[in-house]
C-alpha positions, 0 to 999 in steps of 0.5 A: 340375259343371254350369254351371247349378249354378255359377250357382245357388251363392252367393259364400258357398258358394264360400267355404265350399269354400275354407274347408274346404280350408284348415282341413283342409290339402288339397293337397300339393307336387305341387298348386297348393295346399299348406297346413301346419296348425299347432295353436294350442297351438304358439303359446302359451297367449295365442293359443290362447285365441282361435285354433283353428289356423293354416295356412301356405299355402306355395303357392296359385293364384288365378284372377281372371276378369272375369265381368261388370260393373254400372252406377252401383251395385255388386253385392255378390255377384259371382255375381248374374245382374243383372251385365252380361255381359263379352262381347257375343257370347253364343256365345263360351264363354270369359271373360278371366282371369289366373292368379297364384301366391303364398303366405299365412297362414290364421287360424281363430278359436276358434268358442266363444270368438267366439260368446260374444263376439258375444252380448254386449249391448254388441257387439249394441248397437254393431253395431246402430247401425252396421247402422242407419246403414249401411243408411240410406245404402244405402236412399238410394242405392236399394240393398237392406239388407245383413246387418251381422254383428259377427263379420264386422266383427271378422274384417275389422278383424283382417285389416286390422290384421294386413296393416298390421303384416305390411307392416312385418314382411315387407317387402311393401307393404300394396297387395301383400297381400290379405284374404279373409274366411270368415264365415257371413252367409247360413247361421249354422247352418254357421259359418265364422270364418277369415281368409286374408291372401295375396300373389300375382304373375304369376310361375309360381314364385309369391312368395319365402316372406317372408309365410308365414314370419311365420305360424310359431310365435314370429313370429306371436305378435309380429305379433299383439301389435304389431298390437293395440298399433297398434290401441290408439291412432290419431293421430285419437283421440279423434275416431276411437275415439268416432266414431258413423260415418265413411267411405263410406256411414257404414260404419265406426266407429273406423276411419280412414286413421290406423289401419286403412284399407288401399289399396282393392285390398287390401280386399274391401269397399272399406274398409267395415265396420271398427271397431277398437273391437271389437278393443280396446274403447272408453273408454266400453265397454271390454268390447266389445273381443274381446281385452278379457278375455284375456291378449292384450288391451290397455287403452286407458283 
């Protein structure tokens, strides 16, 4: 691949390549990526309603490169040419980087189920209000408008509640687990609906397998159920669940430190664009919850 091609590719294009590799189970024992695919039907009818499949990522390698930085205002796209270079000498053809190894759980959601939910009028209304307030604050800071997708907010919130639950079930601290969201924001015609929850360390042997084991049939079912039950109630309710906007830049709805917020090192957006109301519904709009009309739903009324 030519270096010029890399510079013209967006962050979403890079993620699409990763998404295809994970959902197709690429790699193997002799490579740095090893994914064992499991059909959603093996997790029972409850999860099969909302999931397409699970990938047990037994091995992964992550390369973290310091490619540049910004002043005052952050850049959402790490491939943006507006970032300042790390190295002053333009003749140097290397960048500082670290390589870490680990494991994870890749969760792909049922596309048709998710697309039907996104088109609900109650979901559109709730996301529109979040998008309006979030972008008003961005404009005040001289930043351009950002696309706020109901699908992304849902996937992002699910990742947070699962990380919080997995930190109890497999012994990792929440700061040791990370999320990676696969969602089509730039090109809705090429859909993505996946979440990767992973952990990695500098040891060449990676981690010990405790996380990936939680993705196995019978174990993940319990993780999902407990995570949804935790999302049902927050110690700050009813203030939290009824909030019209909270957090940095008013970027969250029903999301606070009492329920779904994580250490910022675990979150790819700095604890922004979260709403557990999209998972379990709200007292005023229970139908807005993704799990509201399935057998794995919960009722907060």
